[in-house]
C-alpha positions in Angstrom: 16.9 -22.5 -52.3 17.9 -20.8 -49.1 21.2 -21.6 -47.7 21.2 -23.7 -44.6 23.3 -21.2 -42.5 20.7 -18.5 -43.3 17.7 -20.4 -41.9 17.2 -18.7 -38.7 13.6 -17.4 -39.2 11.2 -20.2 -39.4 7.6 -19.5 -40.6 4.9 -21.6 -38.8 1.5 -22.2 -40.4 -1.0 -24.4 -38.5 -4.4 -25.8 -39.4 -6.3 -24.0 -36.7 -9.3 -26.5 -36.3 -7.2 -29.5 -35.9 -6.2 -30.3 -32.2 -3.3 -32.7 -33.4 -1.9 -29.9 -35.5 -2.1 -27.3 -32.7 -0.4 -29.7 -30.3 2.4 -30.2 -32.8 2.6 -26.6 -33.5 3.2 -25.9 -29.8 6.0 -28.6 -29.7 7.5 -27.2 -32.8 7.8 -23.6 -31.5 9.4 -25.0 -28.3 11.8 -27.0 -30.4 12.7 -24.0 -32.6 13.3 -21.7 -29.6 15.5 -24.3 -27.8 17.8 -24.1 -30.8 17.9 -20.3 -30.9 15.8 -20.0 -34.0 13.1 -17.4 -34.5 9.5 -18.8 -35.2 7.4 -16.5 -37.3 3.9 -17.5 -36.8 1.1 -16.5 -39.0 -1.6 -14.4 -37.1 -4.4 -16.9 -37.2 -2.2 -19.8 -35.9 -0.7 -17.6 -33.2 -4.2 -16.9 -31.8 -4.8 -20.6 -31.6 -1.3 -21.5 -30.3 -1.5 -18.6 -27.7 2.0 -17.4 -28.9 1.9 -13.7 -29.3 0.1 -11.6 -32.0 1.7 -13.3 -35.0 2.0 -11.6 -38.5 0.0 -12.0 -41.7 0.7 -14.9 -44.1 2.2 -12.4 -46.5 4.6 -11.3 -44.0 5.5 -15.0 -43.1 6.3 -15.5 -46.9 8.4 -12.3 -47.1 10.5 -12.7 -44.0 11.0 -16.4 -43.3 13.8 -18.4 -44.5 11.7 -21.6 -44.3 8.0 -22.2 -43.9 6.8 -25.3 -42.0 3.1 -26.1 -42.7 1.1 -28.3 -40.2 -2.1 -29.6 -41.7 -3.1 -30.5 -45.2 -2.9 -29.3 -48.7 -5.5 -26.7 -48.1 -3.3 -25.2 -45.4 -0.3 -25.3 -47.5 -2.1 -23.7 -50.4 -3.2 -20.8 -48.1 0.5 -19.8 -47.7 1.6 -20.7 -51.3 -0.5 -17.8 -52.7 1.8 -15.4 -50.8 5.1 -16.8 -52.2 5.8 -14.6 -55.2 9.2 -12.9 -55.7 10.9 -14.7 -52.9 10.7 -18.5 -53.4 11.1 -19.6 -49.8 11.1 -23.3 -49.3 8.1 -25.0 -47.7 8.0 -28.2 -45.6 4.5 -29.6 -45.6 3.6 -32.0 -42.8 0.4 -34.1 -43.4 -1.8 -34.7 -40.3 -4.0 -37.4 -41.6 -5.8 -36.1 -44.8 -5.3 -37.0 -48.4 -2.5 -34.5 -48.8 -0.5 -34.8 -52.0 1.6 -31.6 -51.2 2.2 -32.3 -47.6 4.2 -35.5 -47.9 6.1 -35.6 -44.7 4.4 -37.3 -41.6 4.2 -35.9 -38.1 6.6 -38.5 -36.8 9.1 -37.5 -39.5 9.0 -33.7 -38.9 11.7 -33.2 -36.4 14.3 -35.6 -38.0 13.6 -34.0 -41.4 13.7 -30.5 -40.1 17.0 -31.1 -38.4 18.4 -32.2 -41.8 16.8 -29.2 -43.6 18.5 -26.8 -41.2 21.9 -28.1 -42.1 21.3 -28.1 -45.8 20.4 -31.8 -46.3 17.3 -31.5 -48.5 16.0 -31.2 -52.1 13.1 -29.3 -53.4 10.6 -29.6 -56.1 10.2 -26.1 -57.8 6.4 -26.2 -58.5 5.1 -24.2 -61.3 2.3 -21.7 -60.7 -0.4 -20.1 -62.8 -1.0 -16.4 -63.2 -4.6 -15.3 -63.8 -5.8 -11.9 -64.8 -9.6 -11.0 -64.8 -10.6 -8.5 -67.4 -14.0 -6.7 -67.4 -15.5 -4.1 -69.8 -14.2 -1.3 -67.7 -10.6 -2.7 -67.3 -8.7 -5.2 -65.4 -10.3 -6.2 -62.1 -7.5 -8.2 -60.5 -4.5 -10.5 -61.0 -4.0 -13.7 -59.0 -1.8 -16.7 -58.5 -2.5 -20.4 -58.1 -0.3 -23.4 -57.4 -3.1 -26.0 -58.2 -5.7 -24.6 -60.5 -7.7 -21.8 -61.7 -11.4 -22.8 -62.0 -14.4 -21.0 -63.6 -17.6 -22.7 -62.4 -21.3 -22.2 -62.0 -22.9 -21.6 -58.7 -25.1 -24.2 -56.9 -28.4 -23.2 -58.5 -27.1 -21.9 -61.8 -27.7 -23.6 -65.3 -25.0 -24.9 -67.5 -22.7 -22.0 -68.5 -21.1 -21.1 -71.8 -17.3 -20.5 -71.7 -15.6 -19.4 -74.9 -12.1 -20.6 -74.8 -9.0 -19.7 -76.8 -5.4 -20.9 -76.6 -2.7 -18.5 -78.1 -5.6 -16.7 -79.9 -7.0 -19.8 -81.5 -10.5 -20.7 -80.8 -10.7 -24.1 -79.0 -14.5 -24.3 -78.1 -17.4 -22.7 -76.4 -17.7 -25.2 -73.6 -21.3 -25.9 -72.4 -20.4 -27.3 -69.0 -20.6 -26.8 -65.3 -17.2 -25.1 -65.5 -13.6 -25.3 -66.6 -10.3 -26.2 -64.7 -6.9 -25.0 -65.8 -4.5 -26.9 -63.7 -0.7 -27.1 -63.2 1.1 -30.5 -62.9 0.7 -30.1 -59.2 -2.9 -29.5 -59.5 -3.5 -32.5 -61.7 -4.1 -34.7 -58.6 -6.6 -32.2 -57.3 -9.9 -31.0 -58.8 -8.7 -31.8 -62.4 -8.4 -35.4 -61.5 -11.8 -35.6 -60.2 -12.9 -34.2 -63.5 -11.3 -36.9 -65.5 -8.0 -35.2 -66.2 -4.7 -37.0 -66.3 -2.1 -37.3 -63.6 0.9 -35.3 -64.7 4.4 -35.6 -63.3 5.2 -32.4 -61.2 8.4 -31.4 -63.2 6.7 -31.4 -66.7 6.2 -28.0 -68.2 2.5 -28.3 -69.0 -1.0 -27.1 -68.2 -4.2 -29.2 -68.1 -7.5 -27.8 -69.5 -10.4 -30.0 -68.2 -14.2 -29.2 -68.5 -16.4 -29.9 -65.6 -19.3 -32.3 -66.5 -19.5 -31.1 -70.2 -22.8 -31.3 -72.0 -21.1 -33.3 -74.7 -19.0 -36.5 -74.3 -16.6 -35.3 -77.0 -15.2 -32.7 -74.8 -12.2 -34.1 -73.2 -9.3 -32.8 -71.0 -6.3 -31.5 -72.9 -2.6 -31.1 -72.0 -1.1 -27.8 -73.3 2.5 -26.3 -73.3 3.4 -24.3 -70.5 3.9 -21.3 -72.8 0.2 -21.3 -73.6 -1.9 -18.3 -73.0 -5.6 -19.4 -72.3 -8.5 -17.0 -72.4 -11.9 -18.1 -71.1 -14.7 -15.6 -71.6 -18.2 -16.1 -70.0 -20.7 -16.2 -72.7 -23.9 -17.2 -70.8 -26.9 -15.4 -72.4 -28.3 -14.3 -69.0 -27.1 -13.2 -65.6 -26.0 -16.4 -63.8 -24.0 -17.2 -60.8 -20.5 -17.8 -62.1 -17.4 -17.8 -59.9 -13.7 -17.7 -60.3 -11.8 -19.7 -57.8 -8.0 -20.0 -57.2 -6.9 -23.3 -55.6 -10.2 -23.5 -53.8 -9.0 -20.8 -51.5 -10.3 -17.5 -53.0 -13.5 -16.8 -55.0 -14.5 -14.0 -57.2 -18.0 -13.5 -58.9 -18.0 -13.1 -62.7 -20.2 -11.2 -64.9 -21.3 -11.9 -68.5 -18.4 -11.2 -71.0 -15.8 -11.2 -68.2 -12.5 -12.7 -69.6 -9.9 -14.6 -67.5 -6.4 -14.8 -69.0 -4.3 -17.6 -67.8 -0.6 -18.3 -68.3 2.4 -19.8 -66.5 3.1 -17.7 -63.4 6.5 -16.0 -63.0 6.9 -17.6 -59.5 7.6 -21.1 -58.3 6.7 -22.7 -54.9 9.8 -24.7 -53.7 8.3 -27.8 -52.0 10.8 -29.8 -49.7 10.7 -33.4 -50.9 10.2 -36.3 -48.5 13.4 -38.2 -48.0 11.4 -41.3 -47.1 9.3 -41.7 -50.2 9.3 -40.7 -53.9 6.5 -39.4 -56.0 5.0 -42.6 -57.2 5.1 -44.1 -53.6 3.0 -41.1 -52.6 0.5 -41.8 -55.5 0.3 -45.4 -54.4 -0.3 -44.4 -50.9 -2.8 -41.7 -51.5 -4.7 -43.4 -54.4 -4.5 -46.9 -53.0 -3.1 -48.3 -56.2 -2.8 -52.1 -56.2 -5.1 -52.6 -53.3 -7.8 -55.3 -53.6 
């Protein structure tokens, strides 16, 4: 966690297509400048906020002492991909969506931010996933995800075959629409929609969830965080199969491509809401107990 006295450079990432987020972003930048702080605005947000040229999200992650995200979980995930060797804390502000990661409200932003700047805050150090895509001619790329790594068929593809191993042991060749490997953070995202369990964020596990499997006996599994999962595309003909990371990045897959997934070396420090705990967030977002 960054020391409070060193928090001079404040990253600002804003959901560009939301007028409320843009208005709050302009207010935030003014608030920071009035206190002698240096806003570091991502390039896309700066264009909408009419505040200079801005920098890339990667540069925001490598130069800011704190990142404030105004939007929803998707906006936060877009910057989380860039947080690697330098675990800069992230304050997520929810502006009306479902948001499990952006737990602070717009009304709470400035009081919470004032506390954060003097060191009065705690963080959840959220686990990430590292995924490496192997092809016959070598490694194609390596990626990071905060929520999930997903292998899925395209809109017009048939059921796909995904041969899956854990630590070298054969699990199954799933016949399904796809497969989700999720962190505890991602357990309330796509994995939950696919019938997976809700996992407390600090637990050291991964969730393996098939998407619409062709047999009812295929169920989600909870695996140790030390597991190495390998998924190989075994469809018997060329099909539209895609690898996605947190729903933010997508890469086409070929037959016999293998995706190796393990716990990432990085963590993403999310600043906790001082007003509500994890279970209260679940109750609010999932409407537990309502008639």
